[in-house]
MIBAFI-85746 format. One record per residue: residue in one letter; x, y, z of N, C-alpha, C in turn; residue number from 0. Coordinates in steps of 0.02 Angstrom, whole numbers, plus 50000, padded with zeros to 5 digits. Layout:
% MIBAFI-85746
+----+-------+-------+-------+-------+-------+-------+-------+-------+-------+-----+
| aa |   n_X |   n_Y |   n_Z |  ca_X |  ca_Y |  ca_Z |   c_X |   c_Y |   c_Z |   i |
+----+-------+-------+-------+-------+-------+-------+-------+-------+-------+-----+
|  a |     X |     Y |     Z |     X |     Y |     Z |     X |     Y |     Z | NUM |
...
+----+-------+-------+-------+-------+-------+-------+-------+-------+-------+-----+
***
This chain:
% MIBAFI-85746
+----+-------+-------+-------+-------+-------+-------+-------+-------+-------+-----+
| aa |   n_X |   n_Y |   n_Z |  ca_X |  ca_Y |  ca_Z |   c_X |   c_Y |   c_Z |   i |
+----+-------+-------+-------+-------+-------+-------+-------+-------+-------+-----+
|  x | 50041 | 49940 | 50000 | 50000 | 50000 | 50000 | 50043 | 50063 | 50000 |   0 |
|  x | 50100 | 50060 | 50035 | 50143 | 50119 | 50037 | 50165 | 50138 | 49966 |   1 |
|  x | 50186 | 50089 | 49927 | 50206 | 50102 | 49857 | 50149 | 50134 | 49818 |   2 |
|  x | 50089 | 50105 | 49823 | 50031 | 50130 | 49785 | 50010 | 50199 | 49809 |   3 |
|  x | 50012 | 50211 | 49874 | 49987 | 50274 | 49901 | 50036 | 50332 | 49894 |   4 |
|  x | 50100 | 50318 | 49895 | 50149 | 50373 | 49899 | 50193 | 50381 | 49838 |   5 |
|  x | 50197 | 50330 | 49795 | 50245 | 50333 | 49740 | 50215 | 50331 | 49670 |   6 |
|  x | 50157 | 50300 | 49663 | 50130 | 50288 | 49596 | 50093 | 50349 | 49569 |   7 |
|  x | 50115 | 50371 | 49509 | 50080 | 50423 | 49473 | 50053 | 50394 | 49409 |   8 |
|  x | 49995 | 50418 | 49388 | 49961 | 50395 | 49328 | 49953 | 50453 | 49279 |   9 |
|  x | 49931 | 50437 | 49220 | 49921 | 50487 | 49168 | 49847 | 50488 | 49148 |  10 |
|  x | 49816 | 50546 | 49158 | 49746 | 50556 | 49141 | 49743 | 50600 | 49079 |  11 |
|  x | 49736 | 50568 | 49021 | 49735 | 50605 | 48957 | 49676 | 50652 | 48950 |  12 |
|  x | 49625 | 50643 | 48992 | 49565 | 50686 | 48988 | 49573 | 50751 | 49026 |  13 |
|  x | 49624 | 50758 | 49065 | 49633 | 50817 | 49107 | 49689 | 50861 | 49078 |  14 |
|  x | 49671 | 50913 | 49041 | 49722 | 50955 | 49010 | 49761 | 50997 | 49060 |  15 |
|  x | 49733 | 51009 | 49119 | 49766 | 51052 | 49168 | 49817 | 51013 | 49211 |  16 |
|  x | 49798 | 50953 | 49231 | 49839 | 50914 | 49278 | 49836 | 50840 | 49259 |  17 |
|  x | 49868 | 50820 | 49203 | 49860 | 50750 | 49181 | 49898 | 50699 | 49223 |  18 |
|  x | 49951 | 50719 | 49257 | 49990 | 50673 | 49298 | 49965 | 50678 | 49369 |  19 |
|  x | 49941 | 50622 | 49395 | 49911 | 50624 | 49462 | 49919 | 50556 | 49497 |  20 |
|  x | 49915 | 50558 | 49563 | 49921 | 50495 | 49601 | 49860 | 50450 | 49591 |  21 |
|  x | 49870 | 50386 | 49605 | 49814 | 50340 | 49607 | 49765 | 50363 | 49661 |  22 |
|  x | 49701 | 50360 | 49649 | 49653 | 50381 | 49700 | 49642 | 50325 | 49752 |  23 |
|  x | 49693 | 50314 | 49793 | 49691 | 50258 | 49840 | 49641 | 50269 | 49897 |  24 |
|  x | 49609 | 50327 | 49899 | 49556 | 50337 | 49948 | 49493 | 50297 | 49928 |  25 |
|  x | 49490 | 50274 | 49866 | 49433 | 50233 | 49844 | 49443 | 50162 | 49869 |  26 |
|  x | 49396 | 50139 | 49909 | 49403 | 50075 | 49942 | 49411 | 50017 | 49893 |  27 |
|  x | 49376 | 50020 | 49836 | 49381 | 49964 | 49790 | 49452 | 49956 | 49762 |  28 |
|  x | 49490 | 50010 | 49755 | 49559 | 50004 | 49733 | 49603 | 49972 | 49787 |  29 |
|  x | 49590 | 49990 | 49848 | 49625 | 49958 | 49904 | 49608 | 49884 | 49907 |  30 |
|  x | 49545 | 49868 | 49897 | 49524 | 49798 | 49897 | 49558 | 49759 | 49841 |  31 |
|  x | 49561 | 49789 | 49781 | 49594 | 49755 | 49725 | 49668 | 49743 | 49739 |  32 |
|  x | 49701 | 49791 | 49771 | 49771 | 49782 | 49788 | 49780 | 49724 | 49837 |  33 |
|  x | 49735 | 49719 | 49885 | 49738 | 49663 | 49933 | 49724 | 49597 | 49898 |  34 |
|  x | 49676 | 49596 | 49853 | 49661 | 49535 | 49816 | 49719 | 49515 | 49771 |  35 |
|  x | 49753 | 49564 | 49742 | 49813 | 49550 | 49702 | 49863 | 49509 | 49742 |  36 |
|  x | 49871 | 49526 | 49805 | 49918 | 49490 | 49848 | 49893 | 49422 | 49870 |  37 |
|  x | 49829 | 49415 | 49880 | 49804 | 49354 | 49911 | 49776 | 49301 | 49863 |  38 |
|  x | 49753 | 49321 | 49805 | 49718 | 49274 | 49761 | 49763 | 49248 | 49705 |  39 |
|  x | 49759 | 49184 | 49693 | 49797 | 49153 | 49639 | 49762 | 49165 | 49571 |  40 |
|  x | 49697 | 49166 | 49572 | 49657 | 49179 | 49512 | 49608 | 49235 | 49529 |  41 |
|  x | 49615 | 49291 | 49494 | 49574 | 49349 | 49508 | 49542 | 49372 | 49442 |  42 |
|  x | 49476 | 49372 | 49439 | 49438 | 49393 | 49380 | 49396 | 49453 | 49401 |  43 |
|  x | 49406 | 49510 | 49366 | 49374 | 49572 | 49386 | 49335 | 49601 | 49327 |  44 |
|  x | 49270 | 49606 | 49336 | 49228 | 49641 | 49287 | 49226 | 49714 | 49307 |  45 |
|  x | 49239 | 49758 | 49260 | 49245 | 49829 | 49275 | 49208 | 49870 | 49223 |  46 |
|  x | 49200 | 49934 | 49239 | 49178 | 49981 | 49188 | 49238 | 50027 | 49175 |  47 |
|  x | 49232 | 50066 | 49123 | 49287 | 50111 | 49104 | 49297 | 50166 | 49156 |  48 |
|  x | 49357 | 50192 | 49159 | 49375 | 50249 | 49202 | 49375 | 50232 | 49276 |  49 |
|  x | 49380 | 50169 | 49294 | 49382 | 50150 | 49364 | 49453 | 50143 | 49391 |  50 |
|  x | 49503 | 50149 | 49347 | 49574 | 50144 | 49366 | 49595 | 50072 | 49381 |  51 |
|  x | 49555 | 50023 | 49361 | 49571 | 49953 | 49375 | 49634 | 49932 | 49338 |  52 |
|  x | 49640 | 49951 | 49275 | 49700 | 49933 | 49237 | 49762 | 49966 | 49269 |  53 |
|  x | 49756 | 50029 | 49287 | 49812 | 50064 | 49319 | 49833 | 50030 | 49384 |  54 |
|  x | 49786 | 50012 | 49426 | 49804 | 49980 | 49490 | 49837 | 49913 | 49478 |  55 |
|  x | 49813 | 49875 | 49430 | 49842 | 49810 | 49416 | 49913 | 49817 | 49387 |  56 |
|  x | 49922 | 49866 | 49343 | 49990 | 49878 | 49316 | 50037 | 49899 | 49372 |  57 |
|  x | 50014 | 49943 | 49416 | 50057 | 49965 | 49472 | 50075 | 49906 | 49518 |  58 |
|  x | 50027 | 49863 | 49532 | 50041 | 49805 | 49575 | 50091 | 49758 | 49542 |  59 |
|  x | 50083 | 49745 | 49477 | 50130 | 49702 | 49442 | 50199 | 49733 | 49438 |  60 |
|  x | 50202 | 49799 | 49428 | 50266 | 49833 | 49428 | 50301 | 49825 | 49496 |  61 |
|  x | 50264 | 49834 | 49550 | 50291 | 49824 | 49617 | 50320 | 49754 | 49624 |  62 |
|  x | 50284 | 49705 | 49599 | 50307 | 49635 | 49602 | 50373 | 49627 | 49565 |  63 |
|  x | 50378 | 49655 | 49505 | 50439 | 49648 | 49465 | 50498 | 49686 | 49496 |  64 |
|  x | 50485 | 49745 | 49522 | 50539 | 49787 | 49549 | 50568 | 49760 | 49614 |  65 |
|  x | 50525 | 49737 | 49658 | 50547 | 49721 | 49726 | 50554 | 49647 | 49741 |  66 |
|  x | 50545 | 49605 | 49690 | 50550 | 49532 | 49701 | 50594 | 49501 | 49647 |  67 |
|  x | 50634 | 49454 | 49666 | 50683 | 49423 | 49620 | 50650 | 49371 | 49575 |  68 |
|  x | 50676 | 49368 | 49513 | 50659 | 49315 | 49467 | 50587 | 49311 | 49445 |  69 |
|  x | 50554 | 49368 | 49436 | 50484 | 49369 | 49415 | 50479 | 49377 | 49339 |  70 |
|  x | 50438 | 49336 | 49309 | 50421 | 49344 | 49237 | 50347 | 49357 | 49234 |  71 |
|  x | 50330 | 49418 | 49216 | 50261 | 49442 | 49217 | 50241 | 49458 | 49145 |  72 |
|  x | 50183 | 49433 | 49126 | 50156 | 49447 | 49059 | 50097 | 49494 | 49064 |  73 |
|  x | 50096 | 49544 | 49021 | 50037 | 49587 | 49010 | 50009 | 49566 | 48943 |  74 |
|  x | 49949 | 49540 | 48943 | 49919 | 49516 | 48881 | 49857 | 49557 | 48864 |  75 |
|  x | 49851 | 49576 | 48800 | 49793 | 49612 | 48777 | 49776 | 49588 | 48706 |  76 |
|  x | 49725 | 49616 | 48677 | 49700 | 49592 | 48613 | 49753 | 49595 | 48558 |  77 |
|  x | 49787 | 49651 | 48552 | 49837 | 49660 | 48500 | 49905 | 49676 | 48531 |  78 |
|  x | 49957 | 49666 | 48493 | 50024 | 49683 | 48517 | 50029 | 49757 | 48536 |  79 |
|  x | 49999 | 49800 | 48496 | 49999 | 49872 | 48510 | 49968 | 49887 | 48579 |  80 |
|  x | 49912 | 49853 | 48594 | 49879 | 49863 | 48658 | 49922 | 49836 | 48716 |  81 |
|  x | 49954 | 49779 | 48705 | 49998 | 49751 | 48756 | 50056 | 49798 | 48769 |  82 |
|  x | 50083 | 49827 | 48716 | 50138 | 49875 | 48725 | 50114 | 49937 | 48763 |  83 |
|  x | 50052 | 49958 | 48751 | 50026 | 50015 | 48789 | 50022 | 50000 | 48864 |  84 |
|  x | 50007 | 49938 | 48881 | 50007 | 49918 | 48952 | 50077 | 49922 | 48981 |  85 |
|  x | 50126 | 49896 | 48943 | 50196 | 49900 | 48966 | 50217 | 49973 | 48970 |  86 |
|  x | 50195 | 50014 | 48922 | 50212 | 50085 | 48925 | 50184 | 50119 | 48987 |  87 |
|  x | 50126 | 50097 | 49011 | 50099 | 50124 | 49073 | 50145 | 50107 | 49132 |  88 |
|  x | 50169 | 50045 | 49133 | 50217 | 50025 | 49186 | 50280 | 50068 | 49181 |  89 |
|  x | 50304 | 50081 | 49121 | 50363 | 50123 | 49111 | 50348 | 50195 | 49134 |  90 |
|  x | 50288 | 50219 | 49121 | 50269 | 50286 | 49144 | 50272 | 50290 | 49220 |  91 |
|  x | 50243 | 50241 | 49253 | 50245 | 50240 | 49326 | 50317 | 50238 | 49350 |  92 |
|  x | 50357 | 50195 | 49320 | 50427 | 50189 | 49340 | 50464 | 50255 | 49332 |  93 |
|  x | 50456 | 50287 | 49274 | 50492 | 50350 | 49261 | 50472 | 50405 | 49309 |  94 |
|  x | 50414 | 50400 | 49340 | 50390 | 50451 | 49386 | 50400 | 50432 | 49460 |  95 |
|  x | 50435 | 50377 | 49472 | 50451 | 50358 | 49540 | 50506 | 50405 | 49567 |  96 |
|  x | 50512 | 50411 | 49632 | 50567 | 50451 | 49660 | 50634 | 50426 | 49634 |  97 |
|  x | 50680 | 50472 | 49622 | 50746 | 50455 | 49595 | 50782 | 50403 | 49638 |  98 |
|  x | 50776 | 50409 | 49703 | 50810 | 50361 | 49748 | 50782 | 50290 | 49737 |  99 |
|  x | 50718 | 50284 | 49725 | 50688 | 50218 | 49712 | 50714 | 50190 | 49646 | 100 |
|  x | 50718 | 50232 | 49595 | 50745 | 50210 | 49531 | 50818 | 50189 | 49537 | 101 |
|  x | 50856 | 50224 | 49579 | 50926 | 50208 | 49588 | 50934 | 50140 | 49624 | 102 |
|  x | 50893 | 50128 | 49673 | 50896 | 50065 | 49711 | 50870 | 50006 | 49671 | 103 |
|  x | 50822 | 50019 | 49627 | 50789 | 49966 | 49587 | 50790 | 49986 | 49514 | 104 |
|  x | 50850 | 49985 | 49483 | 50856 | 50011 | 49415 | 50825 | 49965 | 49362 | 105 |
|  x | 50791 | 49998 | 49315 | 50766 | 49962 | 49255 | 50822 | 49962 | 49204 | 106 |
|  x | 50824 | 49910 | 49163 | 50873 | 49908 | 49109 | 50859 | 49963 | 49059 | 107 |
|  x | 50912 | 49995 | 49036 | 50906 | 50049 | 48987 | 50945 | 50029 | 48925 | 108 |
|  x | 50924 | 50047 | 48866 | 50860 | 50080 | 48853 | 50802 | 50030 | 48863 | 109 |
|  x | 50745 | 50057 | 48877 | 50686 | 50014 | 48887 | 50663 | 49990 | 48818 | 110 |
|  x | 50654 | 49925 | 48812 | 50638 | 49894 | 48749 | 50562 | 49894 | 48736 | 111 |
|  x | 50545 | 49887 | 48673 | 50475 | 49879 | 48652 | 50448 | 49815 | 48684 | 112 |
|  x | 50388 | 49818 | 48712 | 50353 | 49762 | 48742 | 50388 | 49734 | 48804 | 113 |
|  x | 50438 | 49768 | 48832 | 50475 | 49741 | 48889 | 50495 | 49796 | 48938 | 114 |
|  x | 50494 | 49778 | 49001 | 50522 | 49819 | 49055 | 50560 | 49770 | 49099 | 115 |
|  x | 50627 | 49777 | 49101 | 50669 | 49729 | 49134 | 50705 | 49760 | 49194 | 116 |
|  x | 50713 | 49720 | 49246 | 50750 | 49738 | 49306 | 50805 | 49687 | 49315 | 117 |
|  x | 50862 | 49700 | 49282 | 50918 | 49653 | 49281 | 50945 | 49637 | 49350 | 118 |
|  x | 50944 | 49686 | 49395 | 50970 | 49676 | 49462 | 50932 | 49620 | 49498 | 119 |
|  x | 50868 | 49613 | 49482 | 50827 | 49561 | 49513 | 50808 | 49505 | 49465 | 120 |
|  x | 50833 | 49508 | 49403 | 50815 | 49459 | 49352 | 50740 | 49453 | 49344 | 121 |
|  x | 50706 | 49510 | 49344 | 50634 | 49511 | 49335 | 50617 | 49549 | 49271 | 122 |
|  x | 50561 | 49530 | 49241 | 50541 | 49562 | 49178 | 50465 | 49565 | 49174 | 123 |
|  x | 50441 | 49620 | 49144 | 50372 | 49626 | 49123 | 50373 | 49624 | 49047 | 124 |
|  x | 50334 | 49579 | 49019 | 50334 | 49570 | 48946 | 50263 | 49575 | 48920 | 125 |
|  x | 50253 | 49616 | 48869 | 50188 | 49621 | 48837 | 50181 | 49569 | 48782 | 126 |
|  x | 50119 | 49545 | 48774 | 50106 | 49496 | 48722 | 50034 | 49504 | 48697 | 127 |
|  x | 50023 | 49492 | 48633 | 49954 | 49493 | 48609 | 49917 | 49431 | 48631 | 128 |
|  x | 49852 | 49430 | 48620 | 49810 | 49373 | 48639 | 49835 | 49309 | 48609 | 129 |
|  x | 49812 | 49254 | 48638 | 49830 | 49189 | 48612 | 49874 | 49151 | 48660 | 130 |
|  x | 49890 | 49090 | 48639 | 49925 | 49045 | 48684 | 49999 | 49036 | 48668 | 131 |
|  x | 50023 | 49058 | 48611 | 50090 | 49040 | 48589 | 50145 | 49065 | 48635 | 132 |
|  x | 50143 | 49128 | 48656 | 50196 | 49154 | 48699 | 50189 | 49126 | 48769 | 133 |
|  x | 50128 | 49122 | 48795 | 50118 | 49098 | 48863 | 50140 | 49025 | 48871 | 134 |
|  x | 50135 | 48987 | 48818 | 50153 | 48916 | 48821 | 50229 | 48906 | 48825 | 135 |
|  x | 50267 | 48955 | 48801 | 50340 | 48948 | 48797 | 50376 | 48960 | 48864 | 136 |
|  x | 50344 | 48996 | 48911 | 50379 | 49018 | 48971 | 50342 | 48996 | 49033 | 137 |
|  x | 50378 | 48995 | 49088 | 50348 | 48987 | 49153 | 50339 | 49057 | 49181 | 138 |
|  x | 50278 | 49077 | 49190 | 50263 | 49145 | 49213 | 50253 | 49146 | 49289 | 139 |
|  x | 50272 | 49201 | 49319 | 50256 | 49213 | 49389 | 50185 | 49240 | 49395 | 140 |
|  x | 50170 | 49285 | 49349 | 50104 | 49317 | 49347 | 50085 | 49331 | 49275 | 141 |
|  x | 50020 | 49329 | 49263 | 49993 | 49348 | 49198 | 49936 | 49396 | 49211 | 142 |
|  x | 49938 | 49454 | 49177 | 49886 | 49504 | 49182 | 49854 | 49509 | 49113 | 143 |
|  x | 49791 | 49488 | 49107 | 49755 | 49490 | 49044 | 49704 | 49547 | 49047 | 144 |
|  x | 49716 | 49598 | 49007 | 49674 | 49658 | 49007 | 49622 | 49655 | 48951 | 145 |
|  x | 49563 | 49678 | 48967 | 49505 | 49674 | 48920 | 49498 | 49603 | 48892 | 146 |
|  x | 49500 | 49557 | 48938 | 49499 | 49485 | 48922 | 49435 | 49465 | 48885 | 147 |
|  x | 49379 | 49497 | 48900 | 49316 | 49479 | 48868 | 49315 | 49495 | 48794 | 148 |
|  x | 49363 | 49536 | 48771 | 49365 | 49556 | 48701 | 49422 | 49521 | 48664 | 149 |
|  x | 49453 | 49473 | 48695 | 49504 | 49433 | 48662 | 49473 | 49370 | 48635 | 150 |
|  x | 49472 | 49363 | 48570 | 49441 | 49304 | 48539 | 49477 | 49240 | 48560 | 151 |
|  x | 49540 | 49244 | 48577 | 49579 | 49186 | 48595 | 49590 | 49181 | 48671 | 152 |
|  x | 49545 | 49210 | 48710 | 49553 | 49211 | 48783 | 49554 | 49141 | 48813 | 153 |
|  x | 49511 | 49098 | 48788 | 49508 | 49030 | 48815 | 49573 | 48992 | 48803 | 154 |
|  x | 49600 | 48998 | 48742 | 49663 | 48965 | 48726 | 49720 | 48992 | 48769 | 155 |
|  x | 49720 | 49058 | 48779 | 49772 | 49089 | 48821 | 49765 | 49066 | 48893 | 156 |
|  x | 49705 | 49061 | 48918 | 49694 | 49039 | 48986 | 49716 | 48967 | 48995 | 157 |
|  x | 49701 | 48925 | 48947 | 49722 | 48854 | 48950 | 49799 | 48851 | 48951 | 158 |
|  x | 49831 | 48892 | 48910 | 49905 | 48894 | 48910 | 49932 | 48921 | 48976 | 159 |
|  x | 49893 | 48963 | 49011 | 49914 | 48991 | 49075 | 49903 | 48944 | 49133 | 160 |
|  x | 49863 | 48893 | 49124 | 49847 | 48847 | 49180 | 49909 | 48819 | 49215 | 161 |
|  x | 49962 | 48799 | 49179 | 50021 | 48775 | 49215 | 50051 | 48828 | 49260 | 162 |
|  x | 50046 | 48891 | 49241 | 50069 | 48945 | 49285 | 50029 | 48945 | 49349 | 163 |
|  x | 49964 | 48940 | 49344 | 49920 | 48943 | 49402 | 49931 | 48881 | 49446 | 164 |
|  x | 49932 | 48822 | 49415 | 49942 | 48760 | 49451 | 50010 | 48758 | 49484 | 165 |
|  x | 50060 | 48788 | 49451 | 50128 | 48788 | 49477 | 50142 | 48841 | 49530 | 166 |
|  x | 50091 | 48879 | 49550 | 50101 | 48929 | 49602 | 50102 | 49000 | 49577 | 167 |
|  x | 50099 | 49010 | 49511 | 50095 | 49077 | 49484 | 50025 | 49105 | 49493 | 168 |
|  x | 50015 | 49165 | 49468 | 49951 | 49199 | 49477 | 49926 | 49228 | 49412 | 169 |
|  x | 49859 | 49232 | 49407 | 49826 | 49257 | 49346 | 49774 | 49308 | 49366 | 170 |
|  x | 49778 | 49366 | 49333 | 49727 | 49418 | 49342 | 49697 | 49433 | 49274 | 171 |
|  x | 49632 | 49426 | 49268 | 49596 | 49444 | 49207 | 49547 | 49499 | 49224 | 172 |
|  x | 49550 | 49554 | 49187 | 49503 | 49609 | 49197 | 49472 | 49627 | 49130 | 173 |
|  x | 49410 | 49651 | 49133 | 49377 | 49671 | 49071 | 49313 | 49708 | 49086 | 174 |
|  x | 49295 | 49752 | 49041 | 49227 | 49777 | 49041 | 49184 | 49720 | 49013 | 175 |
|  x | 49119 | 49721 | 49027 | 49077 | 49663 | 49008 | 49069 | 49654 | 48933 | 176 |
|  x | 49065 | 49591 | 48914 | 49049 | 49570 | 48846 | 49019 | 49501 | 48855 | 177 |
|  x | 48956 | 49498 | 48870 | 48924 | 49439 | 48898 | 48926 | 49378 | 48853 | 178 |
|  x | 48919 | 49320 | 48886 | 48914 | 49254 | 48855 | 48977 | 49235 | 48817 | 179 |
|  x | 49035 | 49253 | 48842 | 49098 | 49231 | 48813 | 49139 | 49196 | 48867 | 180 |
|  x | 49200 | 49179 | 48851 | 49242 | 49142 | 48899 | 49253 | 49181 | 48964 | 181 |
|  x | 49268 | 49245 | 48959 | 49279 | 49286 | 49019 | 49217 | 49285 | 49064 | 182 |
|  x | 49160 | 49292 | 49034 | 49097 | 49293 | 49071 | 49086 | 49226 | 49107 | 183 |
|  x | 49099 | 49170 | 49072 | 49091 | 49105 | 49103 | 49142 | 49094 | 49159 | 184 |
|  x | 49203 | 49117 | 49148 | 49255 | 49111 | 49199 | 49238 | 49152 | 49260 | 185 |
|  x | 49214 | 49213 | 49249 | 49194 | 49257 | 49305 | 49136 | 49227 | 49343 | 186 |
|  x | 49089 | 49196 | 49307 | 49030 | 49166 | 49338 | 49046 | 49097 | 49368 | 187 |
|  x | 49109 | 49076 | 49363 | 49131 | 49012 | 49390 | 49092 | 48954 | 49359 | 188 |
|  x | 49081 | 48959 | 49294 | 49044 | 48906 | 49258 | 49092 | 48856 | 49226 | 189 |
|  x | 49157 | 48865 | 49235 | 49205 | 48820 | 49203 | 49232 | 48769 | 49251 | 190 |
+----+-------+-------+-------+-------+-------+-------+-------+-------+-------+-----+
***
């Protein structure tokens, strides 16, 4: 919570006066999501837009990669471009951390496309488009699937992620609603 409350800044493209701002951690649901991030092996979150759910999940995963050794974290979205945007949000948060934190927990420079690496801890955040091919190749510590209900290959990706979950890794899927698809059935615990 200290990291989220005191260090994380986000970018609000809708605010021309003050676009860079802290996470609104006074909102109880964001605090609850952060606690669930720590405690749950499988977390499925149905959200609406502008709730900051993606930002809080990116910040939590960044915390995991920065402060813990040997983490391989995947950010998955519908397209490669979207996955890179998720990684770019993690890079934005990192670039706006206090200088002393960046010095103690340095990211590899230059920052690569679809990747944010912390060589000191051998941890990486890697973006990937939907599907199972990349997830099947690696043992992940965590997988964050954003807008999962709109990924046509969500079920295949989830099946490829099952060894991560069974092996002690964690999976977070978030999405705005798109009823009667794999995400909906998974959220409703129908699988």
